[in-house]
N, CA, C and O of each residue as an XYZ file, in Angstrom:
708
protein
N    -110.127    126.436    118.513
C    -110.916    125.325    118.019
C    -111.599    124.609    119.173
O    -111.049    124.472    120.265
N    -112.762    124.179    118.906
C    -113.489    123.439    119.931
C    -113.058    121.977    119.909
O    -112.448    121.504    118.950
N    -113.387    121.275    120.986
C    -113.007    119.867    121.092
C    -113.741    119.034    120.047
O    -113.208    118.044    119.546
N    -114.998    119.449    119.712
C    -115.766    118.691    118.724
C    -115.152    118.833    117.334
O    -115.058    117.851    116.598
N    -114.737    120.033    116.972
C    -114.111    120.257    115.667
C    -112.766    119.560    115.592
O    -112.386    119.042    114.542
N    -112.037    119.545    116.716
C    -110.736    118.890    116.742
C    -110.886    117.392    116.585
O    -110.069    116.754    115.921
N    -111.930    116.814    117.194
C    -112.120    115.376    117.090
C    -112.549    114.971    115.682
O    -112.296    113.839    115.272
N    -113.190    115.867    114.934
C    -113.572    115.546    113.559
C    -112.364    115.594    112.629
O    -112.356    114.914    111.603
N    -111.337    116.389    112.967
C    -110.160    116.503    112.110
C    -109.189    115.343    112.287
O    -108.369    115.094    111.403
N    -109.261    114.634    113.399
C    -108.333    113.525    113.658
C    -108.876    112.269    113.000
O    -110.042    111.915    113.172
N    -108.016    111.603    112.245
C    -108.408    110.328    111.637
C    -108.182    109.220    112.655
O    -107.048    108.920    113.029
N    -109.272    108.625    113.091
C    -109.181    107.578    114.100
C    -109.242    106.198    113.459
O    -108.442    105.320    113.784
N    -110.173    106.013    112.566
C    -110.303    104.704    111.924
C    -110.578    104.881    110.437
O    -110.910    105.969    109.967
N    -110.430    103.791    109.722
C    -110.509    103.836    108.260
C    -111.897    104.161    107.743
O    -112.033    104.523    106.574
N    -112.924    104.048    108.554
C    -114.268    104.396    108.112
C    -114.404    105.891    107.815
O    -115.247    106.282    107.008
N    -113.598    106.719    108.446
C    -113.633    108.156    108.199
C    -113.094    108.495    106.817
O    -113.414    109.557    106.281
N    -112.297    107.635    106.235
C    -111.732    107.886    104.902
C    -112.687    107.466    103.791
O    -112.463    107.789    102.625
N    -113.729    106.761    104.139
C    -114.665    106.305    103.108
C    -114.025    105.227    102.256
O    -113.454    104.267    102.775
N    -114.123    105.390    100.939
C    -113.573    104.403    100.017
C    -112.236    104.838     99.437
O    -111.758    104.247     98.468
N    -111.639    105.847    100.009
C    -110.380    106.376     99.461
C    -109.247    105.362     99.579
O    -108.422    105.258     98.671
N    -109.189    104.618    100.671
C    -108.145    103.593    100.799
C    -108.313    102.521     99.722
O    -107.335    102.104     99.102
N    -109.523    102.088     99.505
C    -109.802    101.063     98.506
C    -109.461    101.559     97.107
O    -108.874    100.826     96.311
N    -109.830    102.806     96.806
C    -109.546    103.360     95.473
C    -108.056    103.524     95.245
O    -107.580    103.284     94.135
N    -107.306    103.925     96.261
C    -105.864    104.097     96.076
C    -105.177    102.757     95.840
O    -104.166    102.699     95.140
N    -105.708    101.684     96.411
C    -105.138    100.358     96.141
C    -105.456     99.924     94.717
O    -104.582     99.413     94.016
N    -106.708    100.124     94.279
C    -107.106     99.683     92.939
C    -106.458    100.515     91.836
O    -106.182     99.989     90.758
N    -106.211    101.795     92.080
C    -105.616    102.647     91.055
C    -104.101    102.725     91.177
O    -103.455    103.543     90.522
N    -103.544    101.862     92.024
C    -102.090    101.744     92.176
C    -101.448    103.075     92.592
O    -100.397    103.451     92.072
N    -102.079    103.774     93.518
C    -101.521    105.009     94.073
C    -100.963    104.672     95.456
O    -101.617    104.878     96.478
N     -99.765    104.160     95.457
C     -99.133    103.713     96.703
C     -98.839    104.872     97.645
O     -98.975    104.736     98.861
N     -98.448    105.983     97.102
C     -98.117    107.127     97.963
C     -99.356    107.624     98.698
O     -99.268    107.960     99.879
N    -100.519    107.679     98.025
C    -101.753    108.107     98.694
C    -102.156    107.103     99.784
O    -102.571    107.488    100.877
N    -102.026    105.818     99.461
C    -102.378    104.774    100.422
C    -101.503    104.864    101.669
O    -102.017    104.812    102.787
N    -100.195    104.997    101.494
C     -99.298    105.071    102.645
C     -99.501    106.360    103.426
O     -99.363    106.359    104.650
N     -99.830    107.481    102.738
C    -100.102    108.735    103.432
C    -101.349    108.611    104.296
O    -101.351    109.060    105.442
N    -102.409    108.008    103.764
C    -103.643    107.861    104.535
C    -103.447    106.926    105.732
O    -103.992    107.171    106.808
N    -102.672    105.858    105.544
C    -102.402    104.965    106.670
C    -101.563    105.659    107.732
O    -101.757    105.432    108.927
N    -100.634    106.502    107.302
C     -99.793    107.226    108.260
C    -100.596    108.268    109.029
O    -100.252    108.604    110.162
N    -101.656    108.778    108.424
C    -102.469    109.794    109.092
C    -103.404    109.190    110.142
O    -103.906    109.903    111.011
N    -103.635    107.885    110.063
C    -104.465    107.232    111.082
C    -103.743    107.248    112.424
O    -102.515    107.322    112.472
N    -104.494    107.180    113.497
C    -103.905    107.211    114.830
C    -103.059    105.970    115.093
O    -103.320    104.893    114.557
N    -102.053    106.145    115.920
C    -101.170    105.028    116.245
C    -101.786    104.079    117.270
O    -101.389    102.917    117.362
N    -102.748    104.570    118.032
C    -103.344    103.768    119.081
C    -104.296    102.738    118.468
O    -105.329    103.102    117.904
N    -103.957    101.497    118.575
C    -104.743    100.428    117.962
C    -106.108    100.311    118.622
O    -107.076     99.895    117.985
N    -106.186    100.675    119.886
C    -107.458    100.556    120.594
C    -108.525    101.477    120.021
O    -109.710    101.272    120.287
N    -108.142    102.488    119.241
C    -109.112    103.421    118.657
C    -109.641    102.933    117.318
O    -110.571    103.535    116.782
N    -109.085    101.865    116.759
C    -109.544    101.368    115.467
C    -110.958    100.816    115.581
O    -111.422    100.451    116.662
N    -111.623    100.768    114.446
C    -113.060    100.464    114.441
C    -113.380     99.064    114.941
O    -114.439     98.868    115.537
N    -112.523     98.094    114.727
C    -112.869     96.743    115.163
C    -112.903     96.622    116.680
O    -113.469     95.669    117.214
N    -112.296     97.588    117.381
C    -112.344     97.558    118.837
C    -113.483     98.415    119.373
O    -113.669     98.495    120.587
N    -114.230     99.042    118.516
C    -115.368     99.866    118.914
C    -116.697     99.158    118.700
O    -117.753     99.780    118.817
N    -116.661     97.879    118.391
C    -117.889     97.130    118.167
C    -118.682     97.041    119.466
O    -118.098     97.003    120.548
N    -120.002     97.006    119.365
C    -120.796     96.905    120.602
C    -120.561     95.566    121.282
O    -120.401     94.534    120.631
N    -120.545     95.611    122.584
C    -120.332     94.391    123.354
C    -121.663     93.715    123.615
O    -122.649     94.352    123.986
N    -121.664     92.443    123.417
C    -122.856     91.676    123.757
C    -122.584     90.992    125.078
O    -121.623     90.236    125.222
N    -123.426     91.264    126.014
C    -123.245     90.680    127.333
C    -124.156     89.478    127.472
O    -125.380     89.580    127.379
N    -123.535     88.352    127.695
C    -124.290     87.130    127.931
C    -124.123     86.759    129.398
O    -123.017     86.814    129.935
N    -125.190     86.391    130.025
C    -125.058     86.024    131.438
C    -124.237     84.746    131.573
O    -124.357     83.814    130.779
N    -123.411     84.737    132.591
C    -122.588     83.556    132.829
C    -123.455     82.436    133.381
O    -124.221     82.616    134.329
N    -123.312     81.308    132.774
C    -124.044     80.153    133.268
C    -123.033     79.172    133.852
O    -122.049     78.812    133.206
N    -123.286     78.765    135.040
C    -122.408     77.790    135.673
C    -123.087     76.434    135.625
O    -124.254     76.282    135.989
N    -122.345     75.484    135.178
C    -122.879     74.130    135.107
C    -122.048     73.246    136.028
O    -120.821     73.334    136.075
N    -122.732     72.425    136.730
C    -122.045     71.527    137.649
C    -121.727     70.214    136.935
O    -122.199     69.943    135.831
N    -120.925     69.434    137.600
C    -120.531     68.140    137.060
C    -121.748     67.227    136.919
O    -121.862     66.480    135.947
N    -122.649     67.290    137.888
C    -123.850     66.441    137.827
C    -124.765     66.842    136.669
O    -125.355     65.981    136.016
N    -124.886     68.166    136.410
C    -125.722     68.629    135.303
C    -125.170     68.150    133.962
O    -125.930     67.731    133.089
N    -123.861     68.212    133.802
C    -123.257     67.748    132.554
C    -123.408     66.244    132.391
O    -123.669     65.762    131.289
N    -123.247     65.503    133.470
C    -123.417     64.050    133.378
C    -124.854     63.694    133.006
O    -125.091     62.764    132.236
N    -125.804     64.437    133.557
C    -127.211     64.187    133.238
C    -127.511     64.567    131.792
O    -128.229     63.846    131.100
N    -126.962     65.699    131.327
C    -127.221     66.165    129.967
C    -126.663     65.195    128.934
O    -127.334     64.891    127.948
N    -125.440     64.704    129.148
C    -124.808     63.793    128.189
C    -125.108     62.326    128.492
O    -124.565     61.433    127.841
N    -125.962     62.078    129.466
C    -126.388     60.742    129.852
C    -125.202     59.835    130.166
O    -125.099     58.719    129.658
N    -124.313     60.340    131.013
C    -123.139     59.581    131.418
C    -123.435     58.816    132.694
O    -124.302     59.225    133.466
N    -122.737     57.715    132.935
C    -122.950     56.985    134.189
C    -122.341     57.753    135.360
O    -121.711     58.797    135.187
N    -122.547     57.210    136.535
C    -121.976     57.832    137.725
C    -120.456     57.878    137.618
O    -119.833     57.041    136.964
N    -119.884     58.868    138.272
C    -118.436     59.035    138.234
C    -117.764     57.928    139.031
O    -118.209     57.572    140.122
N    -116.695     57.394    138.476
C    -115.965     56.334    139.165
C    -115.160     56.939    140.306
O    -114.472     57.943    140.119
N    -115.243     56.334    141.486
C    -114.438     56.869    142.592
C    -112.953     56.646    142.336
O    -112.567     55.726    141.614
N    -112.137     57.484    142.927
C    -110.688     57.366    142.705
C    -110.122     56.188    143.468
O    -109.287     55.453    142.941
N    -110.563     55.995    144.706
C    -110.015     54.916    145.527
C    -111.121     54.286    146.359
O    -112.247     54.781    146.415
N    -110.769     53.186    146.999
C    -111.706     52.509    147.882
C    -112.000     53.382    149.089
O    -111.101     54.025    149.631
N    -113.254     53.407    149.509
C    -113.648     54.208    150.675
C    -113.366     53.462    151.981
O    -112.896     54.053    152.954
N    -113.657     52.162    151.992
C    -113.418     51.367    153.194
C    -112.997     49.963    152.796
O    -112.989     49.626    151.612
N    -112.650     49.148    153.771
C    -112.143     47.806    153.494
C    -113.220     46.863    152.975
O    -112.894     45.850    152.356
N    -114.474     47.162    153.207
C    -115.558     46.304    152.722
C    -115.686     46.362    151.201
O    -116.254     45.457    150.590
N    -115.157     47.426    150.588
C    -115.239     47.567    149.131
C    -114.217     46.708    148.392
O    -114.232     46.667    147.161
N    -113.335     46.028    149.106
C    -112.318     45.195    148.450
C    -112.979     44.071    147.669
O    -112.497     43.693    146.602
N    -114.063     43.541    148.180
C    -114.780     42.455    147.497
C    -115.309     42.942    146.154
O    -115.244     42.218    145.160
N    -115.833     44.166    146.121
C    -116.341     44.721    144.866
C    -115.208     45.095    143.913
O    -115.381     45.077    142.695
N    -114.057     45.430    144.472
C    -112.919     45.824    143.647
C    -112.342     44.621    142.894
O    -111.811     44.764    141.793
N    -112.450     43.463    143.487
C    -111.885     42.256    142.896
C    -112.788     41.766    141.766
O    -113.959     41.461    141.991
N    -112.249     41.694    140.569
C    -113.004     41.274    139.396
C    -112.348     40.081    138.698
O    -112.621     39.812    137.528
N    -111.501     39.385    139.408
C    -110.722     38.298    138.815
C    -111.610     37.146    138.377
O    -111.344     36.529    137.346
N    -112.655     36.841    139.130
C    -113.498     35.690    138.791
C    -114.168     35.877    137.432
O    -114.282     34.924    136.661
N    -114.612     37.097    137.136
C    -115.228     37.346    135.827
C    -114.198     37.226    134.704
O    -114.513     36.748    133.614
N    -112.989     37.653    134.971
C    -111.940     37.565    133.940
C    -111.530     36.121    133.729
O    -111.304     35.708    132.592
N    -111.428     35.335    134.808
C    -111.065     33.924    134.679
C    -112.107     33.157    133.871
O    -111.769     32.253    133.107
N    -113.356     33.517    134.042
C    -114.428     32.847    133.315
C    -114.667     33.470    131.944
O    -115.576     33.065    131.220
N    -113.853     34.450    131.596
C    -113.909     35.161    130.312
C    -115.303     35.748    130.058
O    -115.838     35.653    128.954
N    -115.863     36.339    131.075
C    -117.155     37.007    130.962
C    -116.916     38.525    130.874
O    -117.257     39.284    131.781
N    -116.325     38.927    129.766
C    -115.940     40.327    129.603
C    -117.160     41.240    129.422
O    -117.150     42.386    129.872
N    -118.200     40.735    128.768
C    -119.412     41.534    128.613
C    -120.061     41.800    129.970
O    -120.530     42.903    130.250
N    -120.075     40.760    130.804
C    -120.613     40.907    132.154
C    -119.781     41.919    132.951
O    -120.326     42.722    133.709
N    -118.469     41.870    132.773
C    -117.565     42.793    133.466
C    -117.829     44.233    133.037
O    -117.881     45.132    133.876
N    -117.998     44.457    131.729
C    -118.300     45.805    131.230
C    -119.640     46.299    131.740
O    -119.779     47.465    132.108
N    -120.631     45.411    131.762
C    -121.961     45.788    132.237
C    -121.925     46.161    133.718
O    -122.529     47.156    134.121
N    -121.234     45.381    134.519
C    -121.140     45.659    135.958
C    -120.410     46.985    136.184
O    -120.812     47.778    137.034
N    -119.336     47.225    135.424
C    -118.602     48.484    135.569
C    -119.406     49.676    135.072
O    -119.238     50.786    135.578
N    -120.269     49.469    134.099
C    -121.093     50.576    133.608
C    -122.197     50.920    134.606
O    -122.512     52.091    134.815
N    -122.782     49.889    135.220
C    -123.854     50.138    136.178
C    -123.331     50.706    137.496
O    -123.911     51.635    138.057
N    -122.258     50.151    137.967
C    -121.661     50.628    139.222
C    -120.151     50.695    139.013
O    -119.463     49.683    139.145
N    -119.629     51.884    138.686
C    -118.200     52.002    138.380
C    -117.328     51.630    139.575
O    -117.603     51.994    140.718
N    -116.287     50.905    139.269
C    -115.332     50.488    140.299
C    -114.302     51.588    140.509
O    -114.060     52.398    139.614
N    -113.701     51.617    141.680
C    -112.641     52.605    141.917
C    -111.477     52.407    140.946
O    -111.172     51.289    140.533
N    -110.845     53.509    140.600
C    -109.749     53.457    139.639
C    -108.494     52.892    140.281
O    -107.746     52.154    139.639
N    -108.258     53.229    141.535
C    -107.061     52.772    142.236
C    -107.468     52.123    143.559
O    -108.574     52.328    144.060
N    -106.559     51.351    144.098
C    -106.828     50.675    145.358
C    -106.763     51.649    146.525
O    -107.551     51.557    147.466
N    -105.811     52.590    146.458
C    -105.668     53.577    147.531
C    -105.488     54.963    146.935
O    -105.073     55.119    145.787
N    -105.809     55.955    147.737
C    -105.694     57.345    147.315
C    -104.695     58.061    148.229
O    -105.051     58.982    148.964
N    -103.456     57.619    148.165
C    -102.402     58.185    148.997
C    -101.374     58.813    148.073
O    -100.698     58.118    147.314
N    -101.261     60.126    148.142
C    -100.369     60.847    147.238
C     -98.910     60.528    147.517
O     -98.097     60.482    146.594
N     -98.573     60.308    148.779
C     -97.169     60.080    149.129
C     -96.741     58.633    148.910
O     -95.550     58.333    148.993
N     -97.674     57.734    148.634
C     -97.333     56.330    148.430
C     -96.692     56.125    147.062
O     -97.204     56.588    146.043
N     -95.566     55.426    147.062
C     -94.892     55.063    145.816
C     -94.774     53.544    145.795
O     -94.280     52.935    146.743
N     -95.227     52.952    144.722
C     -95.227     51.512    144.584
C     -93.789     50.973    144.683
O     -92.841     51.625    144.246
N     -93.648     49.776    145.263
C     -92.320     49.187    145.454
C     -91.656     48.871    144.117
O     -90.435     48.978    144.002
N     -92.427     48.488    143.112
C     -91.854     48.226    141.791
C     -91.243     49.490    141.202
O     -90.207     49.437    140.539
N     -91.883     50.619    141.445
C     -91.352     51.886    140.948
C     -90.076     52.240    141.695
O     -89.108     52.702    141.091
N     -90.071     52.025    143.004
C     -88.882     52.358    143.794
C     -87.692     51.482    143.423
O     -86.563     51.970    143.388
N     -87.917     50.210    143.148
C     -86.795     49.348    142.768
C     -86.257     49.694    141.387
O     -85.135     49.320    141.046
N     -87.032     50.390    140.607
C     -86.602     50.774    139.265
C     -85.815     52.089    139.271
O     -85.303     52.497    138.229
N     -85.712     52.750    140.414
C     -84.977     54.011    140.491
C     -83.543     53.757    140.938
O     -83.178     52.632    141.281
N     -82.744     54.801    140.931
C     -81.344     54.668    141.344
C     -81.253     54.472    142.852
O     -82.200     54.756    143.585
N     -80.100     53.983    143.303
C     -79.906     53.769    144.726
C     -79.960     55.086    145.491
O     -80.473     55.144    146.608
N     -79.429     56.138    144.883
C     -79.461     57.452    145.519
C     -80.899     57.907    145.743
O     -81.229     58.426    146.809
N     -81.749     57.714    144.745
C     -83.150     58.104    144.859
C     -83.858     57.283    145.935
O     -84.669     57.823    146.687
N     -83.562     55.984    146.018
C     -84.170     55.140    147.038
C     -83.744     55.583    148.434
O     -84.564     55.651    149.350
N     -82.444     55.886    148.591
C     -81.941     56.324    149.889
C     -82.552     57.671    150.281
O     -82.906     57.882    151.441
N     -82.673     58.573    149.315
C     -83.259     59.885    149.581
C     -84.722     59.749    150.006
O     -85.180     60.454    150.905
N     -85.445     58.849    149.361
C     -86.850     58.630    149.716
C     -86.973     58.047    151.123
O     -87.862     58.440    151.878
N     -86.089     57.115    151.480
C     -86.124     56.539    152.821
C     -85.796     57.586    153.875
O     -86.443     57.638    154.921
N     -84.789     58.427    153.605
C     -84.430     59.478    154.551
C     -85.559     60.487    154.691
O     -85.807     61.005    155.779
N     -86.239     60.761    153.590
C     -87.351     61.707    153.625
C     -88.473     61.176    154.502
O     -89.056     61.930    155.281
N     -88.784     59.887    154.390
C     -89.847     59.310    155.206
C     -89.426     59.243    156.666
O     -90.277     59.392    157.544
N     -88.135     59.023    156.965
C     -87.660     58.992    158.343
C     -87.664     60.403    158.923
O     -88.060     60.595    160.073
N     -87.228     61.392    158.143
C     -87.156     62.769    158.626
C     -88.534     63.356    158.884
O     -88.676     64.230    159.739
N     -89.542     62.902    158.173
C     -90.880     63.430    158.404
C     -91.418     62.998    159.748
O     -92.173     63.733    160.386
N     -91.036     61.812    160.183
C     -91.541     61.332    161.463
C     -90.762     61.924    162.632
O     -91.328     62.121    163.707
N     -89.482     62.210    162.446
C     -88.669     62.766    163.532
C     -88.919     64.265    163.648
O     -88.959     64.988    162.654
N     -89.088     64.710    164.899
C     -89.318     66.128    165.130
C     -87.978     66.858    165.189
O     -86.959     66.274    165.558
N     -87.989     68.097    164.835
C     -86.769     68.893    164.838
C     -86.397     69.239    166.280
O     -87.252     69.622    167.080
N     -85.120     69.098    166.595
C     -84.651     69.376    167.946
C     -84.631     70.878    168.189
O     -84.383     71.664    167.274
N     -84.896     71.268    169.441
C     -84.852     72.682    169.797
C     -83.404     73.153    169.869
O     -82.515     72.377    170.220
N     -83.167     74.399    169.546
C     -81.830     74.971    169.555
C     -81.846     76.218    170.413
O     -82.580     77.166    170.133
N     -81.029     76.215    171.465
C     -80.944     77.347    172.362
C     -79.814     78.252    171.886
O     -78.642     77.966    172.127
N     -80.159     79.320    171.225
C     -79.173     80.215    170.622
C     -78.364     80.932    171.695
O     -77.149     81.075    171.558
N     -79.011     81.379    172.747
C     -78.312     82.131    173.791
C     -77.268     81.271    174.488
O     -76.171     81.748    174.777
N     -77.592     80.017    174.762
C     -76.615     79.133    175.396
C     -75.439     78.868    174.468
O     -74.294     78.818    174.918
N     -75.707     78.699    173.190
C     -74.635     78.476    172.219
C     -73.722     79.693    172.129
O     -72.502     79.536    172.094
N     -74.280     80.899    172.091
C     -73.471     82.115    172.009
C     -72.625     82.314    173.267
O     -71.472     82.737    173.183
N     -73.196     82.010    174.425
C     -72.405     82.153    175.650
C     -71.263     81.150    175.683
O     -70.184     81.470    176.182
N     -71.473     79.942    175.162
C     -70.406     78.943    175.088
C     -69.304     79.408    174.148
O     -68.121     79.261    174.457
N     -69.678     79.965    173.010
C     -68.681     80.473    172.057
C     -67.899     81.620    172.687
O     -66.681     81.695    172.530
N     -68.574     82.502    173.388
C     -67.910     83.649    174.013
C     -66.941     83.194    175.100
O     -65.821     83.700    175.176
N     -67.354     82.251    175.940
C     -66.456     81.772    176.997
C     -65.263     81.028    176.417
O     -64.170     81.090    176.980
N     -65.447     80.328    175.303
C     -64.342     79.628    174.660
C     -63.326     80.618    174.120
O     -62.120     80.395    174.232
N     -63.797     81.695    173.542
C     -62.899     82.718    173.004
C     -62.139     83.405    174.140
O     -60.947     83.681    174.010
N     -62.820     83.679    175.246
C     -62.176     84.368    176.370
C     -61.131     83.485    177.040
O     -60.131     84.004    177.536
N     -61.325     82.194    177.071
C     -60.386     81.278    177.714
C     -59.278     80.803    176.788
O     -58.372     80.093    177.226
N     -59.331     81.175    175.539
C     -58.315     80.696    174.607
C     -56.958     81.340    174.909
O     -56.910     82.472    175.390
N     -55.835     80.619    174.627
C     -54.502     81.159    174.929
C     -54.154     82.373    174.052
O     -53.272     83.150    174.419
N     -54.797     82.547    172.949
C     -54.501     83.700    172.087
C     -54.927     84.990    172.744
O     -54.293     86.023    172.531
N     -55.993     84.962    173.548
C     -56.469     86.165    174.222
C     -55.482     86.602    175.320
O     -55.392     87.792    175.622
N     -54.749     85.661    175.913
C     -53.769     86.003    176.943
C     -52.567     86.724    176.353
O     -52.004     87.605    177.004
N     -52.158     86.372    175.131
C     -50.986     87.009    174.519
C     -51.304     88.427    174.056
O     -50.411     89.274    174.016
N     -52.546     88.697    173.711
C     -52.923     90.033    173.254
C     -52.954     91.001    174.414
O     -52.580     92.162    174.243
N     -53.382     90.575    175.583
C     -53.498     91.473    176.713
C     -52.160     91.676    177.355
O     -52.052     92.410    178.337
């Protein structure tokens, strides 16, 4: 048999059966339906739904600025203050004291204020630290102290020679010899 004739004899997908599967369901012929399903290939990748043509769409990359422009969003709010001169802009207490909330919203919309005062990942607020267990506070303090202290050098050869001389001078070595 040729490869072409062999490939025509193998049932790969249900389209090769025509309407026989549908007719066996409607005429309540369960044995025919199960036989036809059993004759189909076991490899799911050969079924017809996986043989659909692929549509290739070019990947489009959009930047954050393009999306902000498209959706007409204001400038992105900085995470933290850039320098100490920005502290004056960060302070909004006077507007709140005067209950000028609309003015506050307008100013924040036109020029967004930083979300946080500082952008230090290792900084933990003192209120948070006092709310933790004593063990956690001590561990955090030791961690900050250990980061600043450099690790001491260790001379392995000198240590081994000291151990060897101690063993040789021990009184147990005299009794064995």
